[in-house]
N, C-alpha and C positions, 0 to 999 in steps of 0.2 A: 574552420568553424562550419559544422553542418548547417545546411539551410532548411528551415521548416517549410511547411506546405505554402505558407504565405507570410509576407513580412511587410513592415511599414518603415519608411524612413521619414524623418521629420526634422524641422528646424524650429526651435522655440524662440520667440522673440516678443518683445513688448511686455508691458506690465501685466496684461491679462493673460499672458502665456498662450495667445493664439498661435497656431503653427502655420507657417507661411509656405510650406511645401511638404509633399510626402509621396511615397510610392508603395504599392503592394504588388506582390507577385504570387502566381499560382504554380506550385511544383517547381520543376527545373526549366520552365520556359525561358526563352531569351528576351522576353518583353515584359513590361510592367505597366500598370496603370499609374499615372501620376496626378497629383492633386495640387493645384495652386490656389491659395487662399488669399482673400482680401480681408483686411482687418474688419472684424465685426460682421462678416458674412456667414450665412449658414449654408450657402451653396458653394460648389466648387466646379472647376473645369478639369476634365480628365482627358488624357490622350495616351498613346503608346510610345514607348521609348526603350532603347536598350538599357539594361541595368547591370551593373557589376557590383562587386563587394566593396563599395566606396565608403561604407560606414561600419563602425562597431556599435552593436546595439544589444539591448536586453529588454524583453517585454514580459509582463505578467499576465496579460490577457489580450486576446485578439478581437474583442468585440468591436464591430464596426468595419472590420477589414473584409472586403469582398474580392472574389477572384476576377481577373481580367477576362472580359467576355468578347469584346470586339474592338476594332481599330478606329472606329469613328469618334471624332471629338464631340463631346456633348457635355451638357451641364446636368448636375444631379444634386439633390439634397439628401441622397441616401447616406452620404458620409458627413452630414452636418455635425456640428459640435455636440448637439444634443444626443446624437446616436453613438458617440464614441466614449468608451470607458476603458482606458488602458494606461499603463505606466511604462515609459520608455527612457532608458538612459542611452545617450548617443554621443559619440565624439566624432565630429565631422573631420575625416582625414584630409579633406581638401585644404583646410586651414592649417593643418600640421605639416603639410609638404614644405620642406625648406626651399626658399628662393635664394639662389646663389648669384651674387653680383660681383664680378671681378672689376676692379676700378684702378685706373692709373691717371693721376693728376685730375681729379674730378672738379666740377664747378657746382654752382647752385642747383643744378638739375638733380644731383644725387639726393640731397636732403628732401627735395620736393617729391621725388619718387618714393623714398622711404616713408614719408608721411602718408602718402596715398596708399601704399601697401598696408601699413598699419591700420589705416582708417577702414579699409574694406575687410580686414580680419586676419591677415597673414600673421602667424605667430613666430615663425622661425625664419629669420633673414640672415644669411651668411654673407658677409661683405669681406672681400679680399683687397687689402691695400697692397698693390703690386709695386712697392718701392716708390711711392709718389714723392716722398721727401717731407721735411718738416713743415714747409709752408702750406701743405695740404692737410696737416694733422688734425686741424679743428673739424674738418668734415667727418673724419672717422671717429673722433671723440664724441661729436654730436650724435653720430649714428649709434654708438654704444650706450651713451648715457641717456639720450632723449628717446630713442626708438628701440632700445633693447636689442640691437643687432649683435650677432656673434662676429666680431671683427678679428680677422687674421692679417698678419703683417709679413711682407717680404722686406728684408733689409735693403735690397736693390731690385730694380726692375728685372723681372725674369720672363715676362711675356704672358699673354693671355692663356696659352695652353698650360703653363706651369701654375698660374693662379687657379685655373679650374681644377687641376689635379689636387692642389692644396686643399681646396674646398671639398672636393669629393672625398678625400681621405678623412677630413675632419667630420663630414656628415656621416660617413659610414661608421665612424667610431662614436659619434655623439647621439645620433638619432637611429637607434637600433631597429625599430619597427617601421621605418619610413618606407613607402612604396617606391620612392625615387625623389629627384629634385627637379626644379625648374631653373634653368640658367637665363639670366637677363642682362642686358647692357645697362650701364650706369648713366648713359647720356640722355635719358628720357625718351628713347625711341619706342620703348615697350610700355604700354599703359597697363595698369592693374587689371583692367578688363581682359586684355589680351593674355596676360599672364595667367589669369584665372581660367580662361578658355583652354589653355594648354594643360593646366592642372587637370581639368575635367577630362580632356582627351587622353592624358596619361593614365588616369584611373580607369577609363573605359577600354584602353588598349595597353595593358601592362607589358605586353610582349614587344611593343614597338618603340622606335625612337620618334618622338614628337617634334615636328618643326613648325614654328610659327612663321609662316611665309608671307612676305610683303608683296604688294603689287608693284611691278616696275614699269608702269605705264603712266604717262602724264607729265606735265611740265614741272611739277614740284619735285620730281626725282633728281637728285644730284647726278651730274654726268659721271663722276668717278664711281658712284655706287652702281649705276646702270651698266657702265662699261665692265667693271669688275665682275658683277654677277653674271652677265651674259657670256663673258669669256670663260669663266670657270664652269658655268653650267654646260656650255657646249663641249669643253674639254672633258668634263666628268662623264657626260653622257656617252661620248665616243669611247673613251679609254676604259671605263668601268662598267658601263651599262646602267649606271644609277641615274635616274631621271628625277630631279627635284627642281622646283621653281625658284628656290632661293637658297643657294649654296652657302651664302655668307651670314645667314641669320644667326644671331646670338641667342634668340629665344627658343629654347629647346627643353623638352621633357625627357628625362633620362632615368630609366629604372635603376634600382639599387644594384641589381645583378649586372647590368651593363656598365654601371660606374666602376665596379671592381675590375672589369676587363679593360676599361679605358685608362686605368692607372698604369697599365703596362704598355700603352700605345705610345709610339714616338710622336714628338712634336711639342715644342715648348711655347710657340707663339701662335699666330693666327692659323698656321698650317695644321694645328691640332684639330681644329673644327672640321677641316677637310678630311683628315685622317679618321675622324670619328665616323664620317659618312662611309669611307672605305671599309671601316670595320663592320658596318652593318651588312655590307656585301659579303665580306669574308665569313661572317657568322650567321648569315641568312636571317638577319633581323629586319622585319618590315619597317617602313617609314610611313608615318601618318602626318599629312600636312594640315595645319589649321590656318585658314586665312586670317590675317590680322590687319589692323589699320596701320597704314604707313605714316609714320611721323618723322619728319626731318626738320631739325631745328638749326637755323642759320646755315642751311644747305649742307648739313652734316659736317661742318667745319671742325667740330671738336672730336670727331672720330680719329682714332690712332691707326686705322687701317690705311696703308699706303697702296693704291691700286697698281703701282708699278713694282715697287720693291717686294711687297708681300704677295703679289700675284706670281712673281718669279719664284718665290719660295714655295708657293703652293704648287706651281707647275712642276717643280723639281721632284715633287713626290711621285709624279708619274714617270720619272726617268727610268726606273727599273722596268716599267712596262715597255718602254721604247728601246732601251739599250739592247736587249736580247735580239729583237727582230731586226733592228738596224745593223747591229754587228753581224748578224747572220747573213743579211743581205750583202754586206761588204765581203764576207768570207765567200759567199756564193758567187759574187761577181768576179772576185779575184781568181777563184778556181775555174770559173767559166772562161775567163780570158786565157788562163794557162792552158786549159784543155783545148781551146780553139787553136792556139799556136801549135800545140803538139799534134793535133788531128787534122788540121786544115789541108796539109799537103798529101794526105793519104787519099787513096783512090775511092772516095766516097762522094756522093752528091752533096751539095751545100746544105740541104735540109738534113741529111743524115749526120754530118759531123756536128752540126749545131744541136741536133737532138742528143747525140752521144755526149757532147760536152755538157749540155744541160743536165742530163741524167747523173753523170759522175759528180758534177759540182753540187747538185741538189742533194744527193745521198749524204755526202760529207757535211754539208752545211746544215742539213735537216737534223742529223744526229746531234750536232752542236746545239742547234736551236731547241730541240726537244728537251735536252738535259737542262739547258738554261731556263726554259719556261717551267719545267717541272720543279726545279729546285729553288729558283730565284724569283721568277715573275709571278706565276699564279700560285705557287706553293700549295699545290692541290693535294688533297687527301684521297682523291680518287685512285683506285688501283691501276697499276701499269697495264694490266690486261684489258682495262677499259680505255685508258688514255692513249696507249701506244697504237692500237689499231685505228682509232679515230685520227690520230696524228698522221699515220702512214696514208690513210685515205685522203686526208686534206693535202698532204704533200704531193701525192700522186696527181691529184686533180690540178693543183697549183703548177706543178712541173709541166703537165701536159698543156695547160693553157699558155704557159710561158713559151714553150717550144713552138706551139702552133702560131701564136701571135708574132713572135720574133721571126719565124720562118716566112710568114706571110708579108711582114712589113719591111724587113731589112732590105729587099731589092729596091724599095721605093726611096731609100736613103743612101744610095751609093754603095751598098754592101757592107755598111758599118754595123756589124752585129751588136757590138757592145753599146753603141750609141742608141740603138733601138731597144736593147734589153733593159737598160736602166729605167726609163719611164714605165715600161711594161711591168717590171717587177715592183716598182714603187706603188703602182696602182694595186697590184695583187697583194702587196704587203698590207695595205690598209684593210682590204677585204679579209685577208687571212687573220688579222688580229681579232676582228669581231667574231669570226667563226671559232677561233681558238678559245676566246673568252666564254662564249655562249654554248659551245658544243664539246670541243675537245677536252677542256679542263673543267667543265661544269661540275659543280658539286661543292660541298663544304670545304673551305680552304683553311689552312693553318694561319695562326696569327703570326705576322712578320716579327 
C-alpha cells in the first residue's frame, strides 16, 4: 500500500469517540509524531518514535495533520479536537495477531490467562491441546466456548515442538493476512502486557525473531530455570555464535514467512525452540529481545521442562558441530602416531620428524575435516573457491602452531610426543571451531 505524504493512526474509544492515540508522518521519514490523548482534553503530548505499517487505514481528509518538525517532547493544542475534521477507518493489526499457546495438562492458570488476553483485546487465540487427556478436557472446552479460542487437539502427547508446528500450520491456513504470531506458555509466566510488547516489537521489526527475555537474577528465580538457561546460553554462544539472554523463553514473535520455514525444521519437543534459534543463524534472521517481567508461580513447578533430560536433548543438537572436529582430531592423532613410529628411526632431528609427522597427518585429516564441515556441519553455500583457501590458511596456521608447541614442550615431559600433542590440539580445536564458524564458512547456510 503506497504511503501518502502524511498519515494518522488512531484508536477510537469511549462513548464520545475521543481518540486515545495517534501518529502522523511526513514523507518517507523513519520517525513520526505521536499524540496521546486524555479523555476530554484539548491538548496533547507529542514525541518521536519509529513507525511501521502497523495499521490498515483510509482517510477522506487530512485536516489537522501536521508534519513532524523536531524531536523534543512538548505539549500542543494545535491538534486539539476542535481543529480536526477527518474520517478514518482502521483495523489495528496488533489485536488481530494470533496468540499461540501450546498446553499439556493445564491447570487454573490457563483460563485465567485466556480471560486476561480477551480482556485486553486479543481476538485470535490458538490453543493446542497436546494430548492432555480427558480429565483436562474441561479447560479446552471452556477456552473454546467461553473465550472463543481456536482449539486444536493432539490425540497423544507429541511434544511442544510438534504442538507449535500444528498451530503454525493452522494459522498459515486460517489467518491469511497475518504478519505473524506470538507464542506464549500456558502456565501464567507471560502476562498480557508482555505479550502485547512482543506484538508491537514484531510489527516494528517484521524481519526479526522476537524473544521476550526474562531476567535471571534474584532469589525468586527457580534453580532449574537458572541452571538450564545459563548452560544452554553458554553452549549456544560458543557453538553457534548466537548470543541471547534467554534461550528457553516460550514468548516469541514469529513472522509468517519464518513460520513457513519452521514447519520444515527438525525437533518435536523442547529442542525445537533451540533449533528455531539455530535457524535464525542459518538464514541470517536478526533477533530482537524484549525485556519482560519474570513471573514464576510455585517456583515453576508446573513447567514440563526437565533441566537434565531436556537439556541433554538440546545439547545433542550440537553433536554434528562437534563430531566432525572431534573425529578429525582422532584421525589426526592416529596418523601422527603412525608417522612418528615410521619416521622416528630415520636420521632426522627430533623436531624434524615431529614436524614431518604433523604435516602428513594434518593434510589427510584436514581433507576429511573440510569435507565433513562443508557437507555436514556448516552446510555452507559459500563457494569452494572462498572456503577452501580460508580453510587451507587456517589449517596451515594450526599445523604450524601444533608442531611448534609440541616441539618446544615434549622434552619437558620425557619425550612423550603424543602425550604433549593431545592437550595442545584440544586447545587448538576449540579455537579452530570459532574461526571456522565466523570466517572460513561464514555466509548464508543451507537448511539442514
